[in-house]
C-alpha positions in Angstrom: -13.7 -12.7 22.4 -13.2 -9.5 24.4 -10.9 -11.2 27.0 -9.0 -14.4 27.4 -11.1 -17.4 28.3 -9.5 -19.1 31.4 -9.5 -22.8 31.2 -8.7 -25.8 33.5 -8.0 -29.1 31.7 -8.4 -32.3 33.7 -6.6 -35.1 31.8 -4.3 -32.7 30.0 -1.7 -35.4 29.2 -4.2 -37.7 27.4 -5.1 -37.8 23.7 -8.2 -35.6 24.1 -6.3 -33.2 26.4 -3.5 -33.0 23.7 -6.1 -32.1 21.1 -7.6 -29.3 23.2 -4.1 -27.9 24.1 -3.2 -28.0 20.4 -6.2 -25.9 19.5 -5.6 -23.5 22.4 -2.0 -23.0 21.4 -3.1 -21.6 18.0 -5.0 -18.8 19.8 -2.8 -17.5 22.7 -4.6 -14.2 22.8 -8.0 -15.8 23.3 -7.3 -18.6 25.8 -5.3 -19.0 29.0 -4.7 -22.4 30.6 -4.8 -21.8 34.3 -4.9 -25.3 35.7 -4.0 -28.9 34.4 -4.1 -32.4 35.8 -2.6 -35.7 34.8 -2.9 -39.3 36.2 0.7 -40.3 36.1 2.3 -39.0 32.9 4.5 -36.5 34.8 7.0 -36.1 31.9 4.3 -35.0 29.5 3.0 -32.7 32.3 6.3 -31.0 32.6 6.2 -30.2 28.8 2.7 -28.7 29.2 3.8 -26.7 32.2 6.8 -25.3 30.2 4.6 -24.4 27.3 1.5 -23.0 29.0 2.6 -21.8 32.4 -0.5 -22.8 34.4 -1.1 -21.4 37.9 -1.9 -24.9 39.3 -1.2 -28.5 38.7 -2.9 -31.7 40.1 -1.3 -35.1 39.9 -3.7 -38.0 40.7 -1.6 -41.1 40.8 2.1 -40.3 41.1 4.5 -38.5 43.4 4.5 -34.8 42.7 8.0 -34.8 41.1 7.5 -31.6 39.2 9.6 -28.5 39.6 6.7 -26.1 39.7 6.3 -22.8 41.6 2.6 -22.6 41.4 -0.1 -24.4 43.4 0.4 -28.2 43.5 -2.4 -30.7 44.3 -2.2 -34.5 44.9 -4.7 -37.4 44.5 -8.2 -37.5 43.3 -9.3 -35.0 45.9 -6.7 -32.6 44.5 -8.8 -32.2 41.4 -11.7 -30.6 43.2 -9.3 -28.7 45.4 -7.6 -27.2 42.4 -11.0 -26.1 41.0 -11.9 -24.6 44.3 -8.7 -22.6 44.4 -8.7 -21.1 40.9 -10.5 -18.4 39.1 -11.5 -19.7 35.7 -14.3 -19.7 33.1 -14.5 -23.2 31.7 -13.6 -26.7 32.9 -12.5 -29.3 30.3 -13.1 -32.8 31.7 -10.8 -34.9 29.4 -9.8 -37.6 31.9 -11.3 -41.0 31.7 -13.1 -42.9 34.5 -15.1 -41.7 37.5 -12.4 -39.7 39.2 -13.6 -36.5 37.7 -17.2 -36.6 39.1 -16.6 -34.6 42.3 -14.4 -32.1 40.4 -17.1 -31.6 37.8 -19.7 -31.0 40.5 -17.4 -28.5 42.2 -17.1 -26.5 38.9 -20.8 -26.6 38.4 -21.3 -25.4 42.0 -19.1 -22.4 41.1 -21.3 -21.7 38.1 -18.6 -22.6 35.5 -19.4 -24.1 32.1 -18.2 -27.7 31.4 -16.6 -29.0 28.2 -17.1 -32.7 28.7 -15.1 -35.5 27.1 -15.9 -38.1 29.7 -18.6 -40.7 29.2 -18.4 -42.2 32.6 -19.5 -39.2 34.7 -22.9 -39.0 32.9 -23.2 -42.8 32.7 -23.0 -43.1 36.5 -24.5 -39.8 37.6 -26.1 -38.2 34.6 -29.4 -37.1 36.3 -27.5 -35.6 39.2 -25.0 -33.7 37.0 -27.5 -32.4 34.5 -30.0 -31.4 37.1 -27.4 -29.5 39.1 -26.1 -27.8 35.9 -29.6 -26.6 35.1 -30.1 -25.3 38.6 -26.8 -23.3 38.3 -27.4 -22.1 34.7 -24.3 -24.0 33.6 -23.8 -25.2 30.0 -22.4 -28.8 29.5 -20.8 -28.8 26.0 -20.1 -32.4 24.8 -16.6 -32.9 23.3 -17.1 -36.5 22.2 -17.6 -36.2 18.5 -20.9 -38.0 18.5 -22.6 -35.9 21.2 -21.0 -32.8 19.9 -22.5 -33.5 16.5 -26.0 -33.9 18.1 -25.5 -30.7 20.0 -24.5 -28.8 16.9 -27.7 -30.1 15.2 -30.0 -29.3 18.0 -28.2 -26.4 19.7 -29.6 -27.7 23.0 -33.2 -27.7 21.9 -34.7 -31.2 22.2 -38.4 -30.3 21.7 -38.7 -31.8 18.2 -36.4 -34.8 18.4 -37.9 -38.1 17.3 -34.7 -40.2 17.3 -31.0 -39.6 17.9 -28.6 -41.6 15.6 -25.1 -42.3 17.0 -22.7 -43.4 14.3 -20.0 -46.0 15.0 -16.9 -47.1 13.1 -17.5 -50.7 14.0 -13.9 -50.8 15.3 -11.5 -53.5 14.4 -14.0 -56.3 14.1 -17.1 -55.0 12.3 -17.0 -57.8 9.8 -14.9 -60.5 11.6 -16.6 -63.7 12.7 -17.3 -64.2 16.4 -14.9 -67.0 16.9 -11.9 -65.1 15.5 -13.0 -62.0 17.4 -13.2 -63.9 20.7 -9.5 -64.9 20.5 -8.1 -61.6 19.4 -4.8 -60.5 21.0 -4.2 -57.3 22.9 -1.9 -56.1 20.1 -4.5 -56.7 17.4 -7.3 -55.0 19.3 -5.3 -51.9 19.9 -4.8 -51.3 16.2 -7.9 -49.1 15.6 -8.6 -48.5 11.9 -9.7 -44.9 12.1 -9.0 -43.2 15.4 -5.9 -42.7 17.5 -7.0 -43.1 21.2 -6.0 -44.4 24.5 -5.9 -48.2 25.2 -9.1 -48.4 27.2 -11.3 -46.5 24.7 -9.7 -48.5 21.8 -10.8 -51.7 23.4 -14.2 -50.3 24.1 -14.5 -49.4 20.4 -13.6 -53.0 19.4 -16.3 -54.4 21.7 -18.7 -51.5 20.9 -19.1 -51.0 24.7 -18.2 -47.3 24.0 -21.3 -46.9 21.9 -23.4 -48.4 24.7 -21.9 -45.9 27.1 -22.7 -43.2 24.6 -26.3 -44.2 24.5 -26.6 -43.7 28.3 -24.6 -40.4 28.0 -26.9 -39.1 25.3 -30.0 -39.9 27.4 -28.9 -37.4 30.0 -27.3 -34.8 27.8 -30.4 -34.5 25.5 -33.2 -35.7 27.8 -34.2 -38.4 25.4 -35.5 -41.8 26.3 -33.2 -44.8 25.6 -35.7 -46.3 23.2 -35.2 -43.2 20.9 -31.5 -43.6 20.5 -30.2 -45.7 17.6 -26.8 -46.8 16.5 -25.6 -47.1 12.9 -22.3 -48.5 11.6 -20.7 -45.8 9.5 -17.2 -47.0 8.4 -15.9 -43.7 7.0 -16.6 -41.8 10.2 -17.5 -38.7 8.3 -21.0 -38.3 9.7 -20.5 -38.1 13.5 -24.2 -38.4 14.4 -27.6 -37.5 13.1 -30.8 -36.1 14.6 -34.2 -37.3 13.2 -36.9 -34.8 13.9 -40.6 -35.4 14.4 -41.5 -33.9 10.9 -39.3 -36.5 9.2 -36.3 -34.3 8.6 -32.7 -35.4 9.4 -29.8 -33.2 10.3 -26.3 -34.6 10.3 -22.9 -33.1 11.3 -20.0 -33.9 9.1 -16.2 -33.3 9.4 -13.0 -35.1 8.8 -11.8 -37.8 11.2 -10.3 -35.7 14.0 -11.3 -34.6 17.5 -10.1 -31.1 16.7 -13.3 -30.0 15.1 -15.4 -30.8 18.2 -12.8 -29.3 20.5 -12.7 -26.1 18.4 -16.5 -25.9 18.5 -16.6 -26.2 22.3 -13.8 -23.8 22.9 -15.3 -21.0 20.8 -19.0 -21.7 21.5 -21.3 -19.9 21.0 -19.1 -18.3 18.3 -17.2 -20.0 15.5 -13.7 -19.2 14.4 -12.8 -18.8 10.7 -9.8 -20.8 9.6 -8.0 -21.1 6.3 -7.7 -24.9 6.2 -9.3 -27.6 4.0 -12.2 -29.6 5.5 -14.2 -32.1 3.6 -14.0 -32.5 -0.2 -17.5 -33.6 -1.0 -16.5 -34.6 -4.6 -13.9 -37.0 -3.2 -16.3 -38.2 -0.5 -18.6 -39.9 -3.1 -21.1 -41.7 -0.9 -22.2 -42.3 2.7 -23.0 -45.8 3.9 -24.8 -47.0 7.1 -25.4 -50.5 8.4 -27.2 -52.2 11.3 -24.9 -53.1 14.2 -24.7 -56.9 14.8 -25.8 -57.3 18.4 -24.8 -61.0 18.4 -21.2 -60.2 17.4 -21.1 -57.2 19.8 -22.8 -58.4 23.0 -21.4 -55.5 25.0 -23.6 -53.2 22.9 -26.6 -55.5 23.3 -26.1 -55.4 27.1 -25.7 -51.6 27.2 -28.9 -51.2 25.2 -30.8 -53.3 27.7 -29.2 -51.6 30.7 -29.9 -48.1 29.4 -33.6 -48.8 29.8 -33.1 -49.6 33.5 -32.2 -47.6 36.6 -29.0 -46.0 37.7 -27.4 -48.9 39.5 -27.4 -50.9 36.3 -25.6 -48.0 34.4 -23.0 -47.8 37.2 -22.5 -51.6 37.1 -22.1 -51.8 33.3 -19.5 -49.1 33.4 -17.6 -50.4 36.4 -17.6 -54.1 35.2 -16.5 -53.0 31.7 -13.6 -51.0 33.0 -12.4 -53.9 35.1 -12.9 -56.4 32.3 -10.9 -54.2 29.9 -8.2 -53.7 32.4 -7.9 -57.5 32.9 -7.8 -58.1 29.1 -5.0 -55.5 28.7 -3.1 -57.3 31.4 -3.6 -60.5 29.4 -5.5 -62.1 32.3 -8.7 -62.8 30.4 -9.5 -63.4 26.7 -11.1 -60.8 24.6 -14.2 -62.9 24.3 -14.5 -63.0 28.1 -15.2 -59.2 28.4 -18.9 -59.3 27.7 -19.4 -62.5 29.7 -17.8 -61.0 32.7 -19.9 -57.8 32.4 -23.1 -59.9 32.1 -22.1 -62.0 35.1 -21.5 -58.8 37.2 -24.8 -57.2 36.0 -26.7 -60.3 37.1 -25.7 -59.5 40.7 -26.9 -55.9 40.8 -30.5 -54.8 41.6 -32.0 -52.0 39.6 -32.4 -48.7 41.7 -31.5 -45.0 41.8 -29.3 -43.1 44.2 -29.4 -39.5 45.6 -25.8 -38.9 46.8 -22.3 -39.0 45.3 -21.1 -41.2 48.1 -23.8 -43.9 47.3 -22.8 -43.8 43.6 -19.1 -44.2 44.2 -19.7 -46.9 46.8 -21.7 -49.0 44.3 -19.0 -48.3 41.6 -16.3 -49.7 44.0 -18.4 -52.6 45.0 -19.0 -53.7 41.4 -15.3 -53.3 40.6 -14.4 -55.6 43.5 -17.1 -58.1 42.6 -16.0 -58.2 38.9 -12.5 -59.0 39.9 -13.7 -61.8 42.1 -15.9 -63.2 39.3 -12.9 -63.2 37.0 -10.8 -65.1 39.4 -13.2 -67.3 41.5 
């Protein structure tokens, strides 16, 4: 790189944000963190401010409470305001949920590339975001390991794709009977066997709702119909995804179980950085195994596969109902087995249609959230 790449990180205090910052810290002459946001983890935010000295900070859901001499922004609207105020090259969207939608669109409007580690934005507004990015000549680099793997295999060229194969660890319950799974406690669900993640995504991994969201995300990222996206259980998590081409060839991307490889790829893209560290030992690896996902055991995945073939309102509803159901489960207000039933109940009340504005999208999102809470406590 001839000059430092200036970066804004939304969700800097989360697990993905921490991974990105860890990679940036290794290359202080190549990257500059100019803006960061957090939801409410102000203590961690202070540590990041001390280490990286950003020009701006946005705090979504907590009093400012930070001794900071740069630009300070508050609330969800503060995310887009910070982006509008700063000169930068790349926006990293590492916060979860729909709060980053307007901020992402603002960065695209400014012609800035996006490193995306947020499923929800493309699930609820994928056509809008990708179309706008294409208009502005903006690259969307996927940071989720599965979509990053597909991007590495295709380099953005989808002309010869026959099928996309998303791999899944199967989470905590890949071989547990449905009755045991339905009664699982919060403490048990949060013990993921492979990945260290936030609570919400860990629950989504256990229900496999995350893989359903990834199907919808992949549709928009790679302009592939939902019927051409497959899911395979891959317990070792070494193959992060595969692309099946029209001539019968497969390409797979492999790396150890860590987000740092996808983060590194996105930060340095279109270049690659040479590092003296061990990656995979193919001799120790031995074999690679893949299995069908059990859609009876994982009804959230079954619902998402059905919803992916429908219109935008159903995508929004699946995401919103799932978020509320997971929130209620983590609060111990509903059982683990109630999550898919609550989602299905909410979906049954939403017609299938598309929308043209952000306001419509967010209004439907809020409506479904309210309805799901009512259905949980009639």
